[in-house]
C-alpha positions as CSV (number, residue, x, y, z in Angstrom):
1,M,-5.1,18.8,21.1
2,R,-7.0,22.0,20.7
3,G,-4.3,23.9,22.6
4,S,-1.6,22.3,20.6
5,N,-3.3,23.3,17.3
6,V,-3.7,26.9,18.4
7,H,0.0,27.0,19.4
8,I,1.2,25.6,16.1
9,L,-1.0,28.1,14.1
10,E,0.2,31.0,16.2
11,C,3.8,30.1,15.7
12,R,3.4,29.7,12.0
13,D,1.9,33.2,11.8
14,S,4.9,34.7,13.8
15,A,7.4,36.9,12.0
16,D,10.1,35.6,14.2
17,P,12.1,32.9,12.3
18,K,13.0,31.1,15.6
19,V,9.3,30.9,16.7
20,W,8.3,29.6,13.2
21,A,11.2,27.0,13.3
22,S,10.0,25.8,16.7
23,V,7.0,24.1,15.1
24,R,8.6,22.9,11.9
25,N,7.4,19.5,10.9
26,Q,4.6,19.7,13.4
27,R,1.1,19.1,12.0
28,V,-2.2,20.4,13.1
29,I,-4.4,17.6,14.3
30,S,-7.5,17.4,12.0
31,L,-11.0,16.9,13.1
32,S,-11.1,13.4,11.6
33,T,-8.0,12.4,13.5
34,K,-9.6,13.7,16.7
35,H,-12.6,11.5,16.0
36,R,-10.4,8.5,15.5
37,I,-8.4,9.2,18.7
38,R,-11.7,9.6,20.7
39,A,-13.0,6.3,19.3
40,T,-9.8,4.5,20.4
41,L,-10.0,6.0,23.9
42,R,-13.6,5.1,24.1
43,S,-12.9,1.5,23.2
44,A,-10.0,1.2,25.6
45,L,-12.0,2.8,28.5
46,S,-15.0,0.6,27.8
47,D,-12.7,-2.5,28.3
48,A,-11.4,-0.9,31.5
49,V,-14.9,-0.3,32.9
50,R,-15.9,-3.9,32.2
51,S,-12.8,-5.3,33.9
52,P,-13.1,-5.9,37.6
53,E,-9.3,-5.5,37.9
54,E,-9.3,-1.8,36.8
55,P,-10.5,1.0,39.1
56,V,-12.4,2.7,36.3
57,N,-16.1,3.3,36.7
58,I,-16.9,5.9,34.0
59,N,-16.0,6.0,30.3
60,A,-15.0,9.7,30.1
61,A,-14.4,9.5,26.4
62,S,-18.0,8.5,25.7
63,H,-19.1,11.9,27.2
64,S,-16.8,14.0,25.1
65,R,-18.3,15.9,22.2
66,L,-16.8,16.8,18.8
67,P,-18.3,18.5,15.8
68,S,-19.6,16.1,13.2
69,C,-17.0,15.1,10.6
70,P,-18.7,14.0,7.4
71,R,-16.6,11.8,5.1
72,K,-14.9,13.8,2.4
73,K,-15.8,12.8,-1.1
74,P,-13.1,12.9,-3.7
75,L,-13.4,15.2,-6.6
76,V,-11.7,14.7,-10.0
77,W,-9.7,17.4,-11.6
78,T,-11.9,17.8,-14.7
79,P,-10.8,20.3,-17.4
80,G,-13.3,22.9,-16.0
81,R,-11.9,22.6,-12.5
82,V,-8.3,22.8,-13.8
83,R,-9.1,26.0,-15.7
84,Q,-10.6,27.5,-12.6
85,W,-7.5,26.5,-10.6
86,E,-5.2,28.0,-13.2
87,K,-7.2,31.2,-13.1
88,D,-7.5,31.9,-9.4
89,G,-5.9,28.9,-7.6
90,S,-9.1,27.7,-6.2
91,V,-9.4,24.0,-5.1
92,L,-13.0,22.9,-4.7
93,G,-12.6,19.9,-2.4
94,E,-10.3,18.7,0.4
95,V,-9.7,15.4,-1.5
96,M,-8.8,15.9,-5.1
97,V,-8.0,13.1,-7.6
98,W,-6.2,13.2,-11.0
99,T,-7.7,11.7,-14.1
100,P,-5.9,8.7,-15.6
101,E,-4.3,11.0,-18.2
102,Q,-3.0,13.3,-15.4
103,T,-1.7,10.3,-13.5
104,R,0.2,9.2,-16.6
105,T,1.6,12.7,-17.0
106,F,2.9,12.6,-13.5
107,L,4.5,9.1,-13.8
108,A,6.1,10.1,-17.1
109,H,7.6,13.2,-15.4
110,A,8.6,11.2,-12.3
111,R,10.9,8.9,-14.5
112,K,13.5,11.7,-14.2
113,Y,13.7,10.9,-10.5
114,V,15.1,7.4,-10.6
115,W,15.0,6.8,-6.9
116,L,11.4,7.7,-6.5
117,H,9.6,6.7,-9.7
118,P,9.1,3.0,-8.8
119,L,7.6,3.9,-5.4
120,F,5.1,6.4,-7.0
121,H,4.2,3.9,-9.7
122,L,3.3,1.2,-7.1
123,I,1.1,3.6,-5.1
124,A,-0.6,4.9,-8.3
125,V,-1.4,1.4,-9.6
126,K,-2.0,-0.6,-6.4
127,G,-3.2,2.1,-4.0
128,L,-0.8,1.4,-1.2
129,C,-0.7,3.8,1.7
130,R,2.4,5.9,2.0
131,G,3.6,4.0,5.1
132,E,3.0,0.6,3.5
133,A,5.0,1.5,0.4
134,V,7.9,3.1,2.4
135,G,8.0,0.0,4.7
136,L,7.7,-2.7,2.1
137,P,10.7,-5.2,2.3
138,W,12.0,-7.3,-0.6
139,S,11.5,-10.4,1.5
140,H,7.7,-9.8,1.2
141,T,7.8,-9.1,-2.5
142,R,7.7,-12.0,-4.9
143,L,8.1,-10.8,-8.5
144,T,8.0,-14.3,-9.9
145,D,4.6,-14.9,-8.3
146,A,3.5,-11.3,-9.1
147,E,2.6,-10.8,-5.4
148,A,3.5,-8.6,-2.5
149,D,2.6,-9.2,1.1
150,I,1.6,-6.1,3.0
151,R,2.6,-6.9,6.6
152,T,4.5,-3.8,7.7
153,Q,4.2,-0.1,7.5
154,V,6.2,2.9,8.6
155,V,4.3,5.1,11.0
156,Q,5.2,8.8,11.5
157,L,4.5,10.5,14.9
158,S,5.5,14.1,14.7
159,W,8.9,13.6,13.0
160,Q,9.8,10.3,14.6
161,T,9.1,7.1,12.7
162,F,8.7,3.4,13.7
163,T,7.7,0.2,11.9
164,S,4.5,-1.6,12.8
165,I,1.9,-3.9,11.4
166,P,-1.1,-2.4,9.5
167,K,-3.7,-1.0,11.8
168,S,-6.4,-3.6,11.0
169,E,-6.6,-7.3,10.2
170,A,-7.8,-6.5,6.7
171,G,-4.8,-4.3,6.2
172,Q,-2.5,-7.3,6.4
173,R,-3.1,-8.6,2.9
174,T,-1.5,-9.9,-0.3
175,I,-1.7,-7.7,-3.4
176,T,-1.4,-8.9,-7.0
177,L,1.1,-7.1,-9.3
178,D,0.3,-6.4,-12.9
179,A,2.9,-7.0,-15.7
180,D,3.8,-3.3,-16.1
181,T,4.4,-3.0,-12.3
182,I,6.6,-6.1,-12.3
183,K,8.6,-4.7,-15.2
184,V,9.1,-1.5,-13.3
185,L,10.2,-3.3,-10.1
186,R,12.5,-5.6,-11.9
187,G,14.3,-2.7,-13.5
188,W,14.4,-0.9,-10.2
189,K,15.8,-3.9,-8.4
190,K,18.6,-4.2,-10.9
191,F,19.4,-0.5,-10.6
192,Q,19.3,-0.7,-6.8
193,N,21.7,-3.7,-6.8
194,Q,24.2,-1.8,-9.0
195,A,24.0,1.2,-6.6
196,R,24.6,-1.2,-3.6
197,L,27.8,-2.6,-5.3
198,Q,29.1,0.8,-6.0
199,A,28.4,2.0,-2.5
200,G,30.2,-0.9,-0.9
201,A,30.5,-0.7,2.9
202,E,28.7,2.6,2.9
203,W,25.5,1.0,1.8
204,A,22.9,0.6,4.6
205,D,21.3,-2.8,4.2
206,S,17.8,-2.0,5.2
207,G,16.2,-4.7,3.1
208,L,13.6,-2.3,1.9
209,V,12.2,-2.2,-1.7
210,F,12.4,1.5,-1.9
211,T,15.5,3.2,-0.6
212,R,17.6,6.4,-0.9
213,Q,21.0,6.5,-2.6
214,D,22.7,5.1,0.6
215,G,20.3,2.1,1.1
216,Q,18.3,3.7,3.9
217,G,14.6,3.8,3.8
218,W,12.7,7.0,2.9
219,H,11.2,9.2,5.6
220,P,7.4,9.4,4.8
221,S,7.4,13.2,4.9
222,H,10.2,13.4,2.4
223,V,8.3,11.2,0.0
224,S,5.3,13.5,0.3
225,D,7.4,16.6,-0.2
226,W,9.0,15.1,-3.4
227,F,5.6,14.1,-4.7
228,A,4.4,17.7,-4.4
229,R,7.6,19.0,-6.1
230,I,7.3,16.6,-9.0
231,A,3.6,17.3,-9.5
232,R,4.3,21.1,-9.6
233,A,7.2,20.6,-12.1
234,A,4.8,18.5,-14.3
235,G,2.3,21.4,-14.3
236,L,-0.4,19.4,-12.7
237,P,-3.2,20.6,-10.3
238,P,-2.5,19.8,-6.7
239,I,-3.4,16.5,-4.9
240,T,-1.9,14.9,-1.9
241,L,0.1,11.7,-2.1
242,H,-2.9,9.9,-0.6
243,G,-4.8,11.2,-3.6
244,L,-2.9,8.6,-5.7
245,R,-4.5,5.9,-3.5
246,H,-7.9,7.4,-4.2
247,G,-7.1,7.5,-7.9
248,A,-5.9,3.8,-8.0
249,A,-9.2,2.7,-6.4
250,S,-11.3,4.9,-8.6
251,M,-9.5,3.6,-11.8
252,A,-10.0,0.0,-10.7
253,L,-13.7,0.5,-10.1
254,A,-14.1,2.5,-13.3
255,A,-12.4,-0.4,-15.2
256,G,-15.1,-2.7,-14.0
257,T,-13.2,-4.5,-11.3
258,D,-15.5,-6.0,-8.7
259,V,-15.7,-3.8,-5.6
260,K,-14.9,-6.7,-3.3
261,V,-11.6,-7.3,-5.1
262,V,-10.7,-3.6,-4.9
263,S,-11.6,-3.6,-1.2
264,A,-9.4,-6.5,-0.5
265,E,-6.5,-5.0,-2.5
266,L,-6.8,-1.7,-0.5
267,G,-7.0,-3.5,2.8
268,H,-10.5,-2.4,3.8
269,S,-12.7,-4.4,6.1
270,T,-15.9,-3.8,4.1
271,A,-16.6,-3.4,0.4
272,H,-19.2,-0.7,1.3
273,F,-16.5,1.5,2.8
274,T,-14.4,1.2,-0.4
275,Q,-17.3,2.1,-2.7
276,D,-18.6,4.9,-0.5
277,T,-15.2,6.5,0.1
278,Y,-13.0,5.8,-2.9
279,Q,-15.2,5.5,-5.9
280,T,-14.8,8.6,-8.0
281,V,-16.8,9.0,-11.2
282,F,-14.4,10.0,-14.0
283,P,-15.9,12.3,-16.6
284,E,-15.6,9.7,-19.4
285,V,-17.3,7.0,-17.3
286,A,-20.1,9.4,-16.2
287,K,-20.7,10.5,-19.8
288,A,-20.8,6.8,-20.9
289,A,-23.5,6.1,-18.3
290,A,-25.5,9.2,-19.3
291,E,-25.4,8.3,-23.0
292,A,-26.3,4.6,-22.3
293,T,-29.3,5.7,-20.2
294,A,-30.4,8.2,-23.0
295,A,-30.1,5.4,-25.6
296,L,-32.4,3.2,-23.6
297,L,-35.0,6.0,-23.4
298,R,-34.8,6.5,-27.1
299,G,-35.1,2.8,-27.7
300,T,-31.8,2.6,-29.5
301,T,-28.5,0.9,-28.8
302,A,-25.7,2.9,-27.2
303,P,-22.7,3.6,-29.4
304,A,-20.0,0.9,-29.3
305,E,-17.4,3.3,-27.9
306,V,-19.8,4.2,-25.1
307,S,-21.1,0.8,-24.3
308,N,-17.6,-0.6,-24.1
309,L,-16.6,1.7,-21.3
310,A,-16.8,0.3,-17.8
311,P,-20.1,0.7,-16.0
312,V,-20.5,3.1,-13.1
313,R,-21.3,1.1,-9.9
């Protein structure tokens, strides 16, 4: 993996278009991904060592060493950080999250892109992973019951894709859809049916909720590319598509939703992981907590508009 990363980076720096094109769509393997791969190998080889049927005596993966990889904490694009980004293009953290207002701006701008807006809306509100949203079939979506079963996902390896189940038991879950999301999906389903009738025999009956103009499912990388384009067109500071998942979890926690409910909706195995990884303190919520604490010290009651805000967990 180290050799592959070096090769990709060297080709990207090449002035030869053919050399650069040879690594198009290839991604550098991050340190966190290396840690996950090592953990998987270590688990598989541990099973092999314990099995009398396998000629394996040593778990080589347990002896490999990697630099530590601390969990990246999300940072919110506060006005001050946005001004700094507009001034010199600096991004303070690897994981950046929009404020609720910035997310609303993005979704409003995304309405111009009829074939993508419903997908981005669902991710922004319910925090689905990209592969889960791309691979969601209508057969698992019950708008009358306001539910959707997350049982499949589209996985991308290099440029190739395949459909599988979520990577953990907790990932196979049922999410609850809010009234606004149901309205968006009902309108989208009507539009999609009209497009299917117009396309006739040329329509690819994938059965997926989110499709392109010919009925085929979206390639995950194309969805990410379109997300970045729309965000730039809206004049918003940069985040990744996965940042919408961070934002959805953060907004749910800031709204006072129990962390166990948020954890179940995101498909995490523990509530601690959800709170530790995804809870971002929005400026308004942090100020509300500060004012409430100061009010207690003064022996007075916090202002109504402050006390009504969701508490910081």
